[in-house]
N, C-alpha and C positions, 0 to 999 in steps of 0.2 A: 738683514737684522734678524736675529734669532728671537722668536717669541718665547716668553717665560713659560715653563712647563707647570701646569696647574696640578697640584697634588689631588689625587682622587679623594672624594669625601669618605669619611669613615662609614663603613657598612653599618646599617642601623642595628643589626644583630648585636654588635658590640656595645651599643648604648643600653640594650636590654640586659646584657650580661652585667654591665656596670650598675644599673638600677637594682637588679636582683641582689648583687653583691652587697650594696649598701643597706638595703632593707633587711637582709639576713644578718648583717653585722650588728645592727642595732637591736632588732627585736629578739633574736636568739641570745645575744649578749645579756639582755635585761632579764628575759623570762626563764631561759634554760640555764645558762652558765652562771648568771648572777644570783640565782635562787639560793645557792649555798651561803651567800653572805648574810641572808636574813634567817637562816636556819636556827642558829643559836639564840638570836634575839627573840624569836617567837617562842622557843622553849622556855626561856627565862621569864618572859612577860606573862604567858598564859599557863605555864606549867604543863604543857602537852608533852607526851612522850615522843621519842625519836621516831617511833613507828607511825604515830598519828601525823606528824609533820611530813614524814616521807610519803605518806599516802597521797598527799597533794600531787606529787610527781607522778604517782601511779594513775591518779584520776586524769591528769593531763594526757598521759600515754594512752589510757583506755579510750578516752573521749576522742582523741586524735585518731586512734586506730579505727574506731567505728566510723568516723566521718571520712577517712581517707578514700575508701572506695567510691563513696558518693561524690566527693570532690574530684576524684580522678575522672569520673564520667562527665561531670559538669564542665571540666576544662575543655573537652572536645566540643561541647555545645555552646558555652558562653565565652570561651576564651579566658586566658589567665588574668587579664586586667581587672575585671569585675570581682573576681575571687580575691585577688591580692588586696584591692581597695577595701573590700568588706572585712578581710582578715585583719588589716591594720586597725580598723575601727573596733572590732571585738577585742583585740589585744589591749588597746588603750583603755576601753571600758573595764576590762578585767582588772587592770592595774589600779584603776580608780577605786573600784570596790574593795580590792585588796588593801588599799591604804586606809579604808574606813572600817574594816572588819572588827567585830567585837566577839565573834564566836567561831567555833570550828565549822559550823554550817556555812557561814559567810566566806570563810577561808576556802572551803571546797567549791562554793559557787564561783568565786573569783577564778579558781583553777579551771573550772569548766569553761568559762568565757574565754580565758586565755588559750585553752586547748582548741576551741572553735576557731579563734583567730589564727593560731599557728597552723592549724590544718588548712585553712583557706589560703594562707599566704606562705605555706611551708615549702619544703624542698621538692616535693613531688610536683607542685604547681610550677615553681620556678624552673625546675629541670625540664619540664615539658615545654615551657615557653622558650627556653634556650635551645632545646633539641630541634624544634621545628625550624630554627634559623641556621643550623649548621649541619653539615655532613662530614666533609673531609676534615674539618677542624673541630668535630664534636667533642672529642676527648679534651682538647685544650680549653674550649669554651666552657664545658661543664666543670672542668677542673678549676678554672678561674672563678666561676660563679659560686661553687660550693666552698671555695676558699673564704668567702664572706662569712660562712659559719665558723670557720677557724679564726678569722680575724676578730670575730665577736668577743674573743677573749680580752681584747683591749677595753671592752666595756666593763669587765669585772672590777678592775681597780676603781673605776668611777662609781659603781654600785657600792663597793665596800667603803669608799670615802664618804659618799652621801649618807649611808647608813650610820657610820661611826660619828659623823659630824652633826647631822641634823635629826637623827633617829629615823627608824625605818618607815614610818608613815609619811613624813615629808618627802623622803627619798622616793617612795613609790609614786607620789603625785608628780614630782618633777620628771621622773622617768616616763610616766604616762603622757605628759605633755610632749616630751621628746618623740614618743612613738608617732603622734599625730603630725608633728612638724617634719619629721624625717620621712615617714612612710607614705603619707597621702600624696604629696607631689610626685614622689618617685614612682608610685604605682601607676600614675597616668602615662609614664614613659612606655610601659609594657604594651606590646602588640602580639597578636596571635600567630598568624602564619605569613611568611614573606610573600607567598603567591598573591595574597590579597592586596599587596602594595606594588605589584609588578616586578618582584624579585624572585630569584631562586635562592635556596640555602647557600651560604658562604659568599653572598654578594654578587652572584652572577645575574646580570640584568636580563629580564625576560624580553625576548624578541617577538613582537606581535606583528611585525611588518610583513611577514611571509604567510600570514594566515588570513583566510577569508573571515567575514564577519561572524559567521556561525560556527567556525571550525574550532576545535579544542586547541588550547595552547600547548606548545611543546613542553615536555617535562624534562627535568634535569637528569633523567635516568630512572629506569623502572626499579622499584624496590618492593619486594613482597612484604605483606603485612599479615600478621596472625590475628584472628578475632579473639575477643576476650574469653569467651567460653572455651575455645580450643586451647588457648594458652593455659587456662587454669586446669585443664584436663591433662596437660603435658607433664612429663617427669621433670623437665627443665625448670618449670615454674616452682615446683616444690623443692627441688634441690637448692635453688637460690634462697627460698624462704627459710628452709630448715638450717642452711649453713649460716645465715645471718641472724636468726632469732637469738642465739647466745650473745652476740655482740650487743644487740639492743637491750637485753636484760642487764648486761654488765655496765655499759657506758653510762646509762642513767643512774645506776647505783653509785658509780665512782664520782660522777659530776655532782650528785646530790650530797654525798657524804665526805667529799675530799676535805673540806675545812673541819667538820666535826671529828673526822678520823685523825687528822694531824693535831688538832687541839687535844685529843685524848692522849697523844704522845708528848704533850707539853711543848709542842712547837708553837711559837707565837702566832697570833692571829694575822699579823702583818705578813709573816712568811707564808702561812697557809693561803692567804689571799693571792700572793704571787704565784703559788703553785696552781691554784685554781685558774689563774690567768694563763699560765703556760700550757695547760692541757689543750685548749682550742687553738692557741697560736701555733703550737708544734704540729697540730693536725693539718695546718696549711701545707706543710711539706708533703704529707700523704695525699691530700686532696689534689694539689697541683701536680706533684711528681708522678703519682699513679695515673692521673689524667693524661699527662704527656706520654707516659710509657704505654698506655693502652692503645695508642694509635700505632704502636710498633710491635706489641707482644700480645699473647693470649690473655684476655682479661680474667678468665677463670683461674689460671695459674697465678696471676698477680694477686688475686683475692686470697688464695691459699697463703701466699707469703704475708699478706697484710694481717690475716687472722693469726698466724704464728707470731708475728711481731706483737700483736695485741695481747696474746697469752703470756709471752715473756715479760711484757710490761707489767702485767698483773702479778706475776711471781715476784718481781723486784719490789712492787708496791707492798706486798705482804711482808717482806723481810725488812722494810723500813722500821717496823715495830720492834725489831731486835736491837735497834740502836745504830744500824747501818744507814744513817740518814743520807749518805752519799749515793745510795741506790735510787734516790728520787730523780737524779739526772737521767740514768738509763731508763728508769720506769716511765717518766713523762715522755721521753723521746720515742721509745718503742710503742707505748700506748697511743700517743697522739698521732703518730704517722700511720700506725696500723688501722685505727678506726676511721681516721680521716680519709685514707685511701679507699676504703670500702664504700664510702658514701658516693664517691665518683664512679667506682667500678660497677656499682649496682645499676646506675642509669645506662652505662655502656653495655652491660650484659643484656639488659632488656631490649635495647635497640638492635643489637647484633642477632639475638635469637628470635625476636618477635616483630622487628620493624618499627616504623614510626606511625603507621596508620592508626593504631589504637594504643599508642604509647602512654597517654595520660591515664586511660582506664586501667591498663595492665599494671603500670607502676603504682597507681593509686591502691589497687588491691594488695599488691606486695607490700607497699609501705604501711597499709592499714594493719595487716597481719603482724608485721614486724613491730609496729608501735604498741600493739597489745602486749608484746613481750616486755615493754617498759613497766608494766604493772608489777611484775614480780621483783625486780631488782632492788629498788629503794626500800620497800617494807621489809624484805628479808634481811638486808644489812642493818636496818634500824632495829628489828626484832632481836637480832644477835647482840647488838650493843645493849639494848634494854635488859636483856636477860643475863648477859655475861660480863657487862661492863667494859667490853673491848670488841674489836672487830676480828678476833682470832679466827683464822682459817677461812674467812669469807672470801678474800681475794684469791687464795689458792683454789678454792672450790669453783669460783667463777672462771679461773684460768683453764681448769679441766673442761669446763663446759665449752669454752671457746675452741679448744683443741678438737672436740667432737665436731664442731662446725667446720673446721678446716678439713677434717677427714671427709665429711660429706661433700664439700666443694671439690675436693681432689677427684671425686668419682662422678662429677657431673658429665652427662653425655657430651662428647666432642661436637663442636659446632657443625662440622662437615657431615658427620655421621647422622646427626639429628635432622639436619635439613634434607638429607637424602632419604630418610626413613618415611 
């Protein structure tokens, strides 16, 4: 009699990937991509300028950028679960204050709280959590996890529908409640390192039977790690930062202004809401696709490709204003895949050049510097509209900036040569 074959249990690292995916899907969908849905209602109710409303995005970027290095170092000490739990709480509180605001100061205060929340539960924290649990499948795991940020586009129609049906204050309260219901239980799923639970990365069971009581456990393979200070003094660190700063300036500007921009072209709000939804959804192709490719090809070359795609998408976005609305399709496709791919590639480059030992701290500093780049994009686009009544030349100028980033990345030191130096 043949005994039934039991299926092996799912490696716990995949549960962490799933939890991070869902937390990112909801929180980023509400706070980051969904913000464009309340942009025009705030302008109409309070009479604020586009630049003043855009500044909220910049405040979130600046605050998150300043906190990211600190958060990166705390990950290695506290583990990601405490940070993600606290981040969910701050995000929810920020949305509650947002729903009750009566002044610009309260608006900015809510933005600061949400920035603290997104920093503590953001991509650098989740990427660190996932990276510790995978090696051979790191590209795939990170690609799936960051696809949650792309899937967050599914929340945008929900935000638009709530705002249009119940007005924005009620919508924000409902969404704040959702943050607590979704985020708090899922944050408890997160664990720090597999070795603490008797596993190696990728699900290899740790064998302690061959070791004496005081002997060190067998490792899954030696891996060199670079210290934070040495990493920050290296050329590679600054090549990565300078190549990606243009993307972070540009993406926040587009995500913040996509609905106002299309409205200025007399495109219906329902249509512009769908476009805002499509941007993160299309980025899933880049997040997952480039994650899969990076296990097979040079990540730095893939990043050059992604930056060029992003620039081409911006060029198409500019010429939508000439009446060529059909350009929205290639614009969204190129833009979404390009910037989505680079989110995955950033984590892979940090692992390959600097190792996992100080991954959280190194990625935290890189992410912090890049998030400060968010400060410039939205107010610049808002200022142009306030002064000229249109977004003329904004997207072409941003495209040129992204091309500069692609050139920088194309000249990053080769991995083998850098390791040998």
